[in-house]
C-alpha positions in Angstrom: 96.5 -24.7 -42.9 100.2 -23.9 -43.2 102.3 -22.2 -45.8 104.9 -23.0 -48.5 108.6 -22.9 -48.0 109.1 -19.3 -48.8 106.4 -18.3 -46.5 108.4 -18.7 -43.3 111.7 -17.3 -44.7 110.7 -14.5 -46.8 107.1 -13.3 -46.1 107.3 -13.3 -42.3 110.8 -11.9 -42.4 109.5 -9.0 -44.3 106.7 -8.3 -42.0 108.8 -8.6 -38.7 107.6 -6.4 -36.1 105.2 -4.7 -38.6 102.8 -7.7 -38.6 101.7 -7.3 -34.9 101.1 -3.6 -35.6 99.0 -4.2 -38.8 97.1 -6.8 -36.5 96.3 -3.9 -34.1 94.9 -1.7 -37.0 92.9 -4.5 -38.7 91.5 -6.7 -35.8 91.9 -4.4 -32.8 94.6 -4.5 -30.2 94.7 -7.1 -27.5 96.3 -7.3 -24.1 97.1 -10.3 -21.9 95.3 -11.3 -18.5 96.2 -8.5 -16.2 94.3 -5.3 -16.6 96.4 -2.2 -17.4 95.7 1.3 -18.7 99.0 1.2 -20.4 99.1 0.7 -24.2 101.6 -1.9 -25.4 103.7 -1.3 -28.5 103.2 -4.9 -29.7 99.6 -6.1 -29.3 100.6 -10.0 -29.4 101.1 -11.3 -25.7 103.4 -14.0 -24.9 101.7 -16.6 -22.7 102.7 -20.0 -21.6 101.8 -22.3 -24.5 99.7 -24.5 -22.4 97.4 -21.8 -21.3 94.4 -21.0 -23.2 94.5 -17.2 -24.6 92.3 -14.8 -22.6 91.8 -11.0 -23.3 89.8 -8.7 -21.2 87.1 -6.6 -22.9 86.8 -2.8 -22.2 85.3 -2.3 -18.8 82.3 -0.5 -20.4 81.5 -3.3 -22.8 79.4 -6.2 -21.8 80.9 -9.2 -23.5 78.4 -11.1 -25.6 80.9 -13.7 -27.2 80.7 -17.2 -26.1 83.6 -19.2 -24.5 86.6 -19.9 -26.7 86.5 -16.3 -28.6 88.9 -13.6 -28.5 87.9 -10.2 -27.0 89.5 -7.0 -28.3 89.8 -3.6 -26.4 89.6 -1.4 -29.5 87.3 -3.4 -31.5 84.7 -5.0 -29.1 82.5 -5.7 -32.2 85.0 -8.5 -33.3 85.1 -11.9 -31.8 87.2 -14.4 -33.8 87.6 -17.9 -32.7 90.5 -18.3 -30.1 93.2 -20.7 -31.0 94.4 -22.8 -28.1 97.7 -24.8 -28.0 97.3 -28.1 -26.1 100.9 -29.4 -26.6 104.0 -27.3 -26.0 105.9 -26.5 -29.0 109.5 -27.4 -29.2 112.0 -27.6 -32.2 109.4 -26.2 -34.5 110.3 -24.6 -38.0 110.4 -20.9 -37.8 107.3 -18.8 -38.7 103.6 -18.7 -38.0 100.5 -20.9 -38.4 97.9 -19.9 -41.2 94.4 -20.8 -40.3 91.1 -20.3 -42.3 88.5 -20.6 -39.6 85.1 -21.6 -40.9 82.9 -23.2 -38.2 82.5 -23.3 -34.4 82.5 -20.5 -31.8 83.1 -16.9 -32.8 83.5 -15.2 -36.2 85.4 -16.7 -39.0 87.9 -15.6 -41.4 91.5 -15.8 -42.4 93.9 -15.8 -39.3 97.6 -15.9 -38.4 98.8 -17.2 -35.0 102.1 -18.0 -33.4 103.2 -21.1 -31.8 101.4 -20.2 -28.7 98.1 -19.5 -30.3 98.4 -15.8 -30.1 96.8 -13.7 -32.9 99.0 -11.9 -35.2 96.7 -11.1 -37.9 92.8 -11.7 -38.6 90.3 -10.5 -41.2 86.6 -11.0 -40.9 85.0 -12.8 -43.6 81.7 -14.8 -43.7 83.6 -17.8 -45.2 87.2 -17.9 -46.2 89.3 -21.0 -47.2 92.7 -22.1 -48.5 94.6 -19.4 -46.7 98.3 -19.4 -47.9 101.3 -17.3 -48.9 102.2 -17.5 -52.6 104.2 -15.3 -54.9 102.8 -12.8 -57.4 104.7 -10.4 -59.7 107.9 -11.5 -57.7 106.6 -10.5 -54.4 105.0 -12.6 -51.4 101.2 -12.2 -51.2 98.5 -13.7 -49.1 95.8 -15.4 -50.9 92.5 -17.2 -49.9 89.1 -18.2 -51.4 85.8 -16.5 -50.1 82.2 -17.1 -51.2 79.3 -19.4 -50.7 79.5 -23.1 -49.7 77.0 -25.8 -50.4 77.0 -29.5 -51.2 80.7 -29.6 -50.3 81.6 -27.1 -53.3 82.1 -23.3 -53.2 80.9 -20.5 -55.5 83.1 -17.5 -55.0 86.3 -15.7 -55.9 90.0 -15.5 -55.0 91.5 -12.7 -53.0 95.2 -11.4 -53.2 96.7 -9.2 -50.3 100.2 -7.7 -50.5 102.6 -7.8 -47.5 101.1 -4.8 -46.1 97.6 -6.6 -45.8 96.1 -4.6 -48.6 94.0 -6.1 -51.3 95.6 -5.8 -54.7 93.6 -8.2 -56.7 90.3 -10.5 -57.1 90.4 -13.5 -59.5 87.4 -15.1 -60.8 86.7 -18.2 -62.8 85.9 -17.6 -66.4 83.5 -18.9 -69.0 80.5 -18.5 -66.7 81.7 -20.7 -63.8 82.2 -19.9 -60.2 85.5 -20.4 -58.3 85.4 -23.4 -55.8 87.1 -23.2 -52.6 89.5 -26.2 -52.9 92.3 -24.7 -54.8 93.9 -21.5 -55.9 97.4 -21.8 -57.1 99.6 -18.9 -58.5 102.2 -20.2 -61.1 105.6 -18.6 -61.9 104.1 -17.2 -65.0 101.6 -15.2 -62.8 98.6 -17.1 -64.0 96.2 -18.9 -61.5 95.2 -22.5 -61.4 91.7 -22.9 -59.9 88.9 -25.3 -59.5 85.3 -25.1 -60.5 82.2 -27.5 -60.4 79.2 -27.7 -62.8 76.0 -29.7 -63.0 75.9 -32.0 -66.0 73.2 -34.1 -67.4 74.9 -37.4 -67.7 74.2 -41.2 -68.3 74.4 -43.1 -65.0 73.2 -46.3 -66.2 76.6 -47.9 -66.0 76.4 -47.7 -62.1 72.7 -48.4 -61.8 71.4 -44.9 -62.2 69.2 -43.3 -64.7 70.4 -42.4 -68.3 69.2 -38.8 -67.8 70.8 -38.4 -64.4 73.0 -35.6 -63.1 76.4 -35.4 -62.0 78.9 -32.9 -60.7 81.8 -32.3 -63.1 85.2 -31.3 -61.8 86.8 -28.4 -63.9 90.3 -27.0 -63.8 91.0 -23.5 -65.2 94.3 -21.6 -65.9 93.5 -17.9 -65.7 95.6 -14.8 -66.6 95.5 -12.9 -63.3 95.6 -9.5 -64.8 93.3 -10.0 -67.9 91.0 -12.7 -66.4 91.5 -14.7 -69.8 91.0 -18.3 -69.5 94.2 -20.0 -71.0 93.3 -23.7 -70.3 90.3 -25.6 -69.3 89.9 -29.2 -68.3 86.7 -31.1 -67.8 86.7 -34.5 -65.6 83.7 -36.2 -67.5 85.6 -35.9 -70.7 88.5 -38.0 -69.4 87.5 -39.9 -66.1 84.4 -42.2 -66.3 82.0 -42.2 -63.5 82.7 -46.0 -63.0 86.0 -45.1 -61.5 84.1 -43.5 -58.5 83.9 -45.1 -55.1 80.8 -43.1 -54.0 77.6 -44.9 -53.8 74.7 -43.6 -56.0 71.9 -42.1 -54.0 68.4 -43.4 -54.3 67.2 -39.8 -54.3 66.2 -39.1 -58.0 67.1 -35.3 -57.4 70.6 -36.2 -56.1 73.5 -34.8 -58.2 76.2 -37.5 -58.3 79.6 -36.1 -57.0 81.7 -38.8 -58.7 85.0 -37.0 -58.9 85.4 -34.1 -56.4 88.7 -32.4 -57.3 90.5 -30.8 -54.4 94.0 -29.9 -55.3 96.2 -28.9 -58.3 100.0 -29.1 -58.4 102.4 -28.1 -61.2 104.8 -31.0 -62.2 108.4 -30.4 -62.9 107.9 -30.8 -66.5 105.2 -28.1 -66.5 102.1 -30.7 -66.5 99.5 -30.9 -63.9 98.9 -33.1 -60.9 95.4 -33.4 -60.0 93.9 -35.1 -56.7 90.3 -36.4 -56.9 88.8 -37.4 -53.7 85.9 -39.8 -54.7 87.9 -41.8 -57.2 90.7 -42.2 -54.8 93.1 -41.2 -57.5 95.9 -38.9 -58.3 96.1 -37.8 -62.2 98.9 -36.5 -64.1 97.5 -34.3 -66.8 99.1 -33.0 -70.0 98.8 -29.3 -69.8 98.3 -28.6 -73.5 95.8 -31.3 -74.5 94.2 -32.3 -71.2 95.0 -35.9 -71.8 95.7 -38.2 -68.7 99.3 -39.3 -68.7 98.9 -41.6 -65.8 96.7 -42.5 -62.9 98.1 -43.0 -59.4 95.8 -45.3 -57.3 92.1 -45.7 -57.7 90.3 -48.5 -59.8 92.4 -47.9 -62.9 95.9 -47.2 -61.4 98.8 -47.4 -64.0 101.1 -48.0 -61.0 101.5 -51.1 -59.0 100.6 -49.8 -55.6 103.1 -51.0 -52.9 102.0 -51.8 -49.3 100.6 -48.8 -47.5 100.5 -46.5 -50.5 96.7 -46.8 -51.2 94.6 -44.0 -50.0 91.0 -43.4 -49.6 89.1 -40.0 -50.2 92.5 -38.3 -50.0 93.4 -34.7 -50.4 96.4 -32.4 -51.1 98.4 -34.4 -53.5 101.8 -32.4 -54.0 105.0 -33.3 -55.8 108.2 -32.6 -53.7 111.5 -31.3 -54.7 113.0 -34.9 -54.3 110.5 -36.3 -56.8 108.1 -37.9 -54.0 104.5 -37.2 -53.8 102.8 -36.3 -50.5 99.2 -37.0 -49.9 96.8 -36.4 -46.9 94.9 -39.8 -46.7 91.7 -39.2 -45.0 90.8 -42.9 -45.1 87.2 -42.4 -44.4 83.8 -41.5 -45.8 82.8 -44.2 -45.1 85.5 -45.6 -43.0 88.2 -47.5 -45.0 91.3 -47.1 -42.6 91.4 -47.0 -38.7 93.0 -43.4 -38.8 93.9 -40.4 -41.3 97.6 -40.0 -42.0 100.1 -38.2 -44.1 102.0 -40.2 -46.5 105.1 -39.8 -48.7 104.9 -42.0 -51.8 108.0 -42.7 -54.1 107.2 -43.3 -57.9 109.3 -45.4 -60.4 107.9 -44.2 -63.6 109.8 -46.7 -65.6 108.7 -49.7 -63.6 105.4 -48.0 -62.9 105.5 -48.9 -59.2 104.7 -46.9 -56.1 106.4 -47.4 -52.7 105.6 -45.9 -49.3 108.6 -43.9 -47.9 107.0 -42.8 -44.7 103.6 -42.2 -43.0 102.6 -39.9 -40.3 99.6 -40.7 -38.1 98.2 -39.2 -34.9 98.7 -41.3 -31.6 94.9 -40.6 -31.1 93.8 -42.2 -34.3 92.1 -39.1 -35.6 89.8 -39.9 -38.5 89.1 -37.0 -40.8 86.0 -37.8 -43.0 86.8 -34.7 -45.2 89.5 -32.0 -45.9 93.0 -32.0 -44.5 96.5 -31.3 -45.8 100.0 -32.1 -45.3 102.9 -29.8 -45.7 106.7 -30.3 -45.4 108.4 -27.5 -43.5 112.0 -26.1 -44.2 113.5 -28.0 -41.2 112.2 -31.3 -42.6 109.3 -31.4 -40.0 105.8 -32.1 -41.4 102.6 -30.0 -40.6 99.4 -31.7 -41.0 95.8 -30.3 -40.8 
């Protein structure tokens, strides 16, 4: 959920009033509570932020959608999940909120809403993840993953839309692998960094398993978007031992051990890669040419002395910020390790090899997320947490 810095300033400014019109074409127009025969030039209603959005269906159409689903006059066949704002927005960063709805009431797919939960754009897909704005060939683009999900992984491909919501490219993993749902990052060189998973026959005796056991291996690829050529490939089992995992081995002999579970990739200022692995509780700096691990942050073999509050568990979304800090969404559960999930900002001293907690962001409701989640710094210094 959320976008990067240029999203709110450039992409949405480019769309302006056209975004609402394109929503009418793609997802069907919508009108607010009162019934009216008049057409509105802009289909996005402005309702009070504390009221759940409702839209009347055509009088001749019997609604078949459950509660919590949008209805559209011009497209009664569509029924995406309705976003509901429960707390009034104030002093928010400019721009829209990006959602990749995948479960619950209604149909699922990539969705853009405003601060009141009103729909701006939606596209119907069976399963779409990791919706965000990036830059490709010097222009802002919408990207997301679509495909099949199983065992916490995905098998699919990555979609690129231009600023008129037209598909301009699809990217696939190379060397016979399937693109995973966790990450698709376009680099300034117009290459794509992506994640894939593969089953590997592996010796699990070091953790009490069979010598001929099975493990999921995390794979990172850098792919040229235009040609599909694989420029770089990294395999977790070649660099990270299974003993580094915090996941217990299942007694089921057919179980595939998901020891690593990579979930984000970022590019470091020096061009190397920053990888986040949920099940080892670790963030890894990887040399882009050789694949060698330069350092480990947190986990069982941390190269840093972890200061108070810096240790995370089953974390996601490690990102290097412009000021040199690293932001992480610390799930803290699966099973429960902390009493709540949080977003953290960590400062690294790479000379003394120490990590210091700069700030943490928690929910007053002590929300605890056993999987997924992210943390995004916004242009006005606010933080958006999914």
